[in-house]
N, CA, C and O of each residue as an XYZ file, in Angstrom:
512
protein
N     121.067    -33.943    197.461
C     120.992    -34.389    198.025
C     122.685    -34.468    198.952
O     122.899    -34.507    200.164
N     123.444    -34.469    198.028
C     124.919    -34.287    198.662
C     124.995    -32.685    199.684
O     125.601    -32.721    200.755
N     124.433    -31.573    199.284
C     124.366    -30.773    200.097
C     123.553    -30.878    201.519
O     123.940    -30.487    202.619
N     122.607    -31.368    201.262
C     121.920    -32.089    202.755
C     122.627    -32.899    203.374
O     122.487    -32.778    204.591
N     123.475    -33.836    203.007
C     124.164    -34.496    203.614
C     125.280    -33.820    204.519
O     125.511    -34.152    205.682
N     125.799    -33.034    203.963
C     126.865    -32.198    204.063
C     126.367    -31.059    205.536
O     127.203    -30.785    206.397
N     125.321    -30.665    205.583
C     124.416    -29.671    206.571
C     124.116    -31.010    207.733
O     124.282    -30.847    208.942
N     123.700    -32.197    207.187
C     123.203    -33.235    208.458
C     124.682    -33.747    209.195
O     124.788    -33.955    210.403
N     125.436    -33.852    208.513
C     127.001    -34.573    209.227
C     127.259    -33.220    209.882
O     127.398    -33.354    211.097
N     127.390    -31.684    209.370
C     127.789    -30.726    210.041
C     127.611    -30.815    211.459
O     128.418    -31.062    212.355
N     125.907    -30.464    211.480
C     125.015    -30.113    212.295
C     125.007    -31.261    213.437
O     124.485    -31.041    214.530
N     125.629    -32.528    213.112
C     125.532    -33.465    213.908
C     126.895    -34.205    214.953
O     127.183    -34.464    216.121
N     127.370    -34.284    213.661
C     129.014    -35.228    213.653
C     129.963    -33.822    214.285
O     130.891    -33.901    215.089
N     129.379    -32.487    213.613
C     130.283    -31.559    213.904
C     129.937    -30.623    214.674
O     130.611    -29.603    214.525
N     129.045    -30.568    215.538
C     128.032    -29.988    216.321
C     129.100    -28.904    217.277
O     128.916    -27.688    217.337
N     129.838    -29.384    217.741
C     130.588    -28.409    218.740
C     131.227    -27.045    218.033
O     131.047    -25.959    218.584
N     131.921    -27.132    216.891
C     132.761    -26.382    215.900
C     131.422    -25.546    215.470
O     131.372    -24.335    215.686
N     130.386    -26.217    214.879
C     129.538    -25.604    214.263
C     128.822    -24.243    215.253
O     128.710    -23.064    214.919
N     128.459    -24.829    216.398
C     127.956    -23.973    217.310
C     128.976    -22.729    217.538
O     128.693    -21.542    217.373
N     129.982    -23.158    217.872
C     131.064    -22.039    218.306
C     131.181    -20.748    216.853
O     131.182    -19.525    216.996
N     131.252    -21.382    215.768
C     131.134    -20.769    214.234
C     129.963    -19.937    214.103
O     129.932    -18.856    213.514
N     128.851    -20.596    214.778
C     127.536    -19.873    214.459
C     127.361    -18.805    215.450
O     126.946    -17.792    214.887
N     127.516    -18.653    216.667
C     127.737    -17.552    217.740
C     128.755    -16.541    216.902
O     128.257    -15.471    216.552
N     129.993    -16.768    216.591
C     131.243    -15.975    215.946
C     130.164    -15.443    214.733
O     130.185    -14.214    214.662
N     129.386    -15.971    213.928
C     128.954    -15.409    212.724
C     127.853    -14.379    212.958
O     127.685    -13.303    212.384
N     126.995    -15.068    214.128
C     126.140    -14.088    214.583
C     126.441    -12.930    214.997
O     125.699    -11.981    214.747
N     127.453    -12.800    215.625
C     128.377    -11.376    216.230
C     128.759    -10.379    214.858
O     128.838     -9.151    214.833
N     128.958    -11.338    213.763
C     129.663    -10.814    212.727
C     128.633    -10.522    211.183
O     129.018    -10.438    210.016
N     127.352    -10.429    211.707
C     126.098    -10.507    210.738
C     126.099     -9.694    210.113
O     125.875    -10.013    208.945
N     126.320     -8.206    210.347
C     126.664     -7.082    209.578
C     127.628     -7.243    208.328
O     127.729     -6.427    207.412
N     128.374     -8.531    208.463
C     130.016     -8.011    207.438
C     129.200     -9.102    206.098
O     128.110     -9.673    206.094
N     130.173     -9.042    205.196
C     129.947     -9.349    204.207
C     129.924    -11.111    203.789
O     131.069    -11.514    203.990
N     129.291    -11.933    203.434
C     128.956    -12.996    203.775
C     129.043    -13.586    201.879
O     128.771    -12.923    200.878
N     129.503    -14.984    201.974
C     129.119    -15.630    200.719
C     129.617    -17.293    201.064
O     130.294    -17.779    201.970
N     128.920    -17.875    199.865
C     129.063    -19.505    200.173
C     130.115    -20.105    199.479
O     130.467    -19.689    198.376
N     130.636    -21.035    200.031
C     131.615    -21.915    199.297
C     131.469    -23.581    199.230
O     132.274    -24.247    199.881
N     130.584    -24.155    198.553
C     130.345    -25.765    198.594
C     129.919    -25.894    200.054
O     130.343    -26.645    200.933
N     128.875    -24.871    200.079
C     127.693    -25.358    201.410
C     128.421    -24.817    202.659
O     127.771    -25.002    203.688
N     129.727    -24.132    202.847
C     130.385    -23.575    203.969
C     130.268    -21.904    203.423
O     130.592    -21.398    202.349
N     129.545    -21.201    204.903
C     129.532    -19.609    204.999
C     130.981    -19.027    204.904
O     131.909    -19.369    205.637
N     131.047    -18.115    203.918
C     132.673    -17.358    204.314
C     131.863    -16.160    204.870
O     130.742    -15.914    204.424
N     132.470    -15.370    205.905
C     132.391    -14.199    206.498
C     133.847    -13.122    206.158
O     135.007    -13.287    206.534
N     133.409    -12.293    205.530
C     134.765    -11.299    205.654
C     134.875    -10.716    206.866
O     133.815    -10.375    207.390
N     136.034    -10.482    207.539
C     136.497     -9.627    208.774
C     137.606     -9.086    208.766
O     138.293     -9.098    207.745
N     138.058     -8.431    210.034
C     138.943     -7.417    209.787
C     140.236     -7.963    210.069
O     141.201     -7.313    209.668
N     140.489     -9.294    210.832
C     141.442     -9.521    211.147
C     142.522    -10.128    210.311
O     142.168    -10.396    209.163
N     143.822    -10.420    210.644
C     144.818    -10.571    209.415
C     144.843    -12.154    209.435
O     145.349    -12.506    208.370
N     144.511    -13.239    210.196
C     144.282    -14.256    209.721
C     143.183    -14.912    209.383
O     142.193    -14.188    209.492
N     142.932    -16.068    208.988
C     141.266    -16.997    208.839
C     141.178    -18.128    210.019
O     141.873    -18.587    210.925
N     140.602    -18.199    209.759
C     139.799    -18.946    211.213
C     138.284    -20.033    210.104
O     137.573    -19.619    209.188
N     138.330    -21.281    210.688
C     137.321    -22.210    210.285
C     136.803    -22.944    211.360
O     137.503    -23.651    212.085
N     135.599    -22.793    211.479
C     134.719    -23.370    212.480
C     133.502    -24.127    211.778
O     132.545    -23.594    211.216
N     133.747    -25.443    211.933
C     132.866    -26.279    211.335
C     132.705    -25.798    209.673
O     133.675    -25.987    208.940
N     131.701    -25.296    209.221
C     130.957    -24.954    207.884
C     131.116    -23.277    207.926
O     130.593    -22.617    207.028
N     131.870    -22.612    209.020
C     131.467    -21.533    208.500
C     133.542    -20.875    208.891
O     134.337    -21.337    209.710
N     133.697    -19.895    208.046
C     134.866    -19.826    207.720
C     134.963    -18.299    207.739
O     134.057    -17.667    207.195
N     136.217    -17.499    208.452
C     136.292    -16.119    208.461
C     137.488    -15.716    207.841
O     138.501    -16.384    208.050
N     137.533    -14.648    207.052
C     139.078    -14.246    206.742
C     138.884    -12.813    206.094
O     137.744    -12.383    205.920
N     139.760    -12.235    205.815
C     139.868    -11.046    205.469
C     139.883    -11.092    203.837
O     139.481    -10.224    203.063
N     140.331    -12.068    203.612
C     140.778    -12.062    201.712
C     139.419    -13.167    201.531
O     139.835    -14.316    201.681
N     138.079    -13.135    201.281
C     137.293    -13.968    200.802
C     137.284    -14.459    199.213
O     136.805    -15.543    198.879
N     137.834    -13.590    198.347
C     138.211    -13.969    197.174
C     139.493    -15.084    196.942
O     139.503    -15.724    195.891
N     140.471    -15.274    197.862
C     141.462    -15.676    197.567
C     141.671    -17.205    197.722
O     142.185    -17.856    198.632
N     140.972    -17.663    196.253
C     141.046    -19.322    196.367
C     141.670    -20.040    196.970
O     141.182    -20.911    197.691
N     143.204    -19.788    196.774
C     143.928    -20.531    197.347
C     143.822    -21.026    198.984
O     144.023    -22.153    199.438
N     143.360    -19.543    199.835
C     143.321    -19.705    201.097
C     142.138    -20.269    201.544
O     142.005    -20.958    202.556
N     141.046    -19.858    200.526
C     139.463    -20.532    200.779
C     139.613    -22.149    200.905
O     139.410    -22.894    201.864
N     140.109    -22.448    199.380
C     140.375    -24.178    199.459
C     140.955    -24.588    201.052
O     140.460    -25.364    201.870
N     142.109    -23.808    201.135
C     142.937    -24.576    202.772
C     141.892    -24.575    203.671
O     141.569    -25.603    204.265
N     141.125    -23.127    203.888
C     140.194    -23.176    205.107
C     139.029    -24.109    204.922
O     138.506    -24.593    205.925
N     138.540    -24.428    203.610
C     137.793    -25.583    203.175
C     138.039    -26.701    203.722
O     137.239    -27.455    204.277
N     139.585    -26.871    203.516
C     140.032    -28.418    203.902
C     139.721    -28.467    205.589
O     139.688    -29.570    206.134
N     139.516    -27.331    206.317
C     139.683    -27.912    207.483
C     138.033    -28.210    207.668
O     137.638    -29.176    208.320
N     137.103    -27.238    206.995
C     135.656    -27.768    207.028
C     135.515    -29.192    206.698
O     134.864    -29.931    207.437
N     136.090    -29.624    205.628
C     136.312    -31.424    205.441
C     136.782    -32.129    206.950
O     136.106    -32.866    207.666
N     138.187    -31.630    207.165
C     138.352    -32.133    208.528
C     137.274    -32.506    209.343
O     137.124    -33.667    209.723
N     136.335    -31.372    209.702
C     135.472    -31.268    210.682
C     134.326    -32.630    209.912
O     133.807    -33.441    210.678
N     134.200    -32.670    209.187
C     133.330    -34.036    208.669
C     133.932    -35.102    208.963
O     133.392    -35.993    209.619
N     135.074    -35.159    208.541
C     135.875    -36.604    208.948
C     136.019    -36.796    210.385
O     135.828    -37.970    210.703
N     136.337    -35.903    211.499
C     136.463    -36.064    212.252
C     135.387    -35.562    213.366
O     135.780    -35.775    214.513
N     134.462    -35.109    213.295
C     133.276    -34.295    213.917
C     133.608    -34.480    215.277
O     134.591    -33.754    215.427
N     133.405    -34.935    216.172
C     133.259    -34.395    217.827
C     134.777    -34.163    218.612
O     135.167    -33.655    219.663
N     135.342    -34.814    217.501
C     137.200    -34.912    218.183
C     137.856    -33.631    217.438
O     138.831    -33.019    217.873
N     137.326    -33.402    216.531
C     137.747    -31.870    215.735
C     138.465    -31.024    216.351
O     139.589    -30.793    215.906
N     138.062    -30.442    217.365
C     138.162    -29.363    217.938
C     139.756    -29.395    219.023
O     140.460    -28.462    219.409
N     139.868    -30.888    219.245
C     141.006    -31.232    220.041
C     142.154    -31.831    219.510
O     143.254    -31.695    220.046
N     141.911    -32.690    218.171
C     142.588    -33.061    216.983
C     143.491    -31.980    216.123
O     144.715    -31.869    216.053
N     142.330    -31.151    215.434
C     142.942    -29.832    214.719
C     142.658    -28.497    215.210
O     143.496    -27.617    215.010
N     141.810    -28.290    215.697
C     141.084    -26.898    216.236
C     142.375    -26.307    217.294
O     143.239    -25.454    217.093
N     142.101    -27.094    218.383
C     143.512    -26.408    219.379
C     144.695    -26.060    218.782
O     145.214    -24.951    218.655
N     145.158    -27.460    218.333
C     146.512    -27.468    218.109
C     146.775    -26.465    216.677
O     147.912    -26.041    216.472
N     145.643    -26.127    215.721
C     146.018    -25.114    215.111
C     145.705    -23.731    215.542
O     146.364    -22.874    214.953
N     144.922    -23.335    216.362
C     145.344    -21.849    217.021
C     146.234    -21.856    217.862
O     146.598    -20.784    218.347
N     146.809    -23.045    218.249
C     148.298    -22.516    219.061
C     149.247    -22.778    218.371
O     150.374    -22.530    218.799
N     149.052    -23.390    217.029
C     150.579    -23.241    216.233
C     150.161    -21.849    215.647
O     151.171    -21.173    215.450
N     149.031    -21.211    215.311
C     148.976    -20.055    214.789
C     149.179    -19.027    215.254
O     149.854    -18.205    214.634
N     148.635    -18.739    216.546
C     149.007    -17.751    217.563
C     150.153    -17.773    218.312
O     150.358    -16.710    218.898
N     151.110    -18.783    218.518
C     152.062    -19.420    219.782
C     153.365    -19.000    219.310
O     153.953    -18.130    219.951
N     153.979    -19.579    218.113
C     154.901    -20.044    217.208
C     155.354    -19.189    216.143
O     156.438    -19.446    215.619
N     154.803    -18.394    215.826
C     155.214    -17.342    214.532
C     156.550    -17.029    214.888
O     157.353    -17.673    214.212
N     157.095    -16.226    215.753
C     158.410    -16.134    215.759
C     159.307    -17.385    215.904
O     160.468    -17.388    215.494
N     158.679    -18.532    216.550
C     159.554    -19.620    216.479
C     159.840    -20.447    214.689
O     160.835    -21.073    214.323
N     158.886    -20.209    214.094
C     158.891    -20.333    212.925
C     159.523    -19.689    212.191
O     160.234    -20.147    211.296
N     159.337    -18.338    212.496
C     160.337    -17.460    211.292
C     161.986    -17.495    211.940
O     162.857    -17.236    211.109
N     162.362    -17.741    213.086
C     163.480    -18.249    213.449
C     164.182    -19.455    212.813
O     165.311    -19.333    212.339
N     163.677    -20.339    212.804
C     163.836    -21.931    212.337
C     163.572    -22.328    210.829
O     163.873    -23.358    210.226
N     162.745    -20.887    210.304
C     162.441    -20.949    208.668
C     161.485    -22.211    208.448
O     161.591    -22.938    207.460
N     160.556    -22.402    209.444
C     159.834    -23.033    209.272
C     158.172    -22.732    208.730
O     157.498    -21.790    209.146
N     157.718    -23.712    207.758
C     156.738    -22.759    206.828
C     155.643    -23.009    207.631
O     155.783    -23.964    208.395
N     154.362    -22.288    207.681
C     153.324    -22.201    208.596
C     152.257    -23.433    207.911
O     151.291    -23.835    208.559
N     152.490    -23.818    206.895
C     151.705    -25.050    206.074
C     152.258    -26.522    206.562
O     151.549    -27.524    206.475
N     153.451    -26.545    207.027
C     154.139    -27.648    207.388
C     153.527    -28.567    208.558
O     153.571    -29.788    208.712
N     153.064    -27.764    209.163
C     152.294    -28.424    210.876
C     151.144    -29.797    210.240
O     150.876    -29.483    209.080
N     150.658    -30.699    210.488
C     149.671    -31.390    210.267
C     148.437    -31.286    210.237
O     147.645    -32.103    209.768
N     148.154    -30.042    210.853
C     146.991    -29.508    210.533
C     146.414    -28.855    209.556
O     145.264    -28.892    209.118
N     147.782    -27.967    209.126
C     147.646    -27.006    207.987
C     147.893    -28.158    206.807
O     146.906    -28.405    206.115
N     149.102    -28.872    206.522
C     149.165    -29.662    205.426
C     148.254    -30.720    204.816
O     148.166    -31.243    203.705
N     147.358    -30.877    206.433
C     146.313    -32.179    205.960
C     145.128    -31.067    205.180
O     144.530    -31.541    204.214
N     144.811    -29.683    205.572
C     143.591    -29.367    205.289
C     144.193    -28.487    203.675
O     143.440    -28.201    202.744
N     145.406    -28.258    203.705
C     145.815    -27.821    202.387
C     145.373    -29.141    201.166
O     144.567    -29.058    200.240
N     146.115    -30.157    201.528
C     145.812    -31.361    200.531
C     144.098    -31.587    200.184
O     143.641    -31.838    199.068
N     143.369    -31.437    201.360
C     141.713    -31.527    200.963
C     141.449    -30.646    200.458
O     140.585    -30.837    199.603
N     141.862    -29.424    200.574
C     141.235    -28.136    199.738
C     141.464    -28.372    198.264
O     140.632    -28.245    197.365
N     142.722    -28.735    198.163
C     143.200    -29.081    196.556
C     141.992    -29.622    195.818
O     141.655    -29.219    194.704
N     141.280    -30.683    196.601
C     140.562    -31.094    195.637
C     139.168    -30.154    195.390
O     138.373    -30.457    194.500
N     139.046    -29.467    195.907
C     137.786    -28.520    195.855
C     138.291    -27.431    194.824
O     139.271    -26.719    195.040
N     137.611    -27.383    193.820
C     137.414    -26.519    192.540
C     136.726    -25.285    192.471
O     135.549    -25.637    192.537
N     136.744    -24.119    192.382
C     135.950    -22.789    192.197
C     134.836    -22.842    192.095
O     134.180    -21.811    191.947
């Protein structure tokens, strides 16, 4: 029942990020996949990870701390639904892609940004 509710909420309330995640998943269909608490983890060659609804893309699919963090974004998707792309997705993408040199210069931890710290806190509740 819990798993069915997970999928129903993801594919209704979180439809935007799940459709984008599904399209990316389909482009990477030949890659290695596994599941983690209902989410689909796909191994890719990019150095960074990405979560889109119930789809997680990472080069390190067995790094539990990283997967818990990315799953935290999946939980954020469940909580925020249709506004997730604007409140979490886009700010997180900008923080990751545009501020690396600024973070290094000022000694700011990547996980200190609100999208990332919240995802890490949510992910800590999920065990292997």
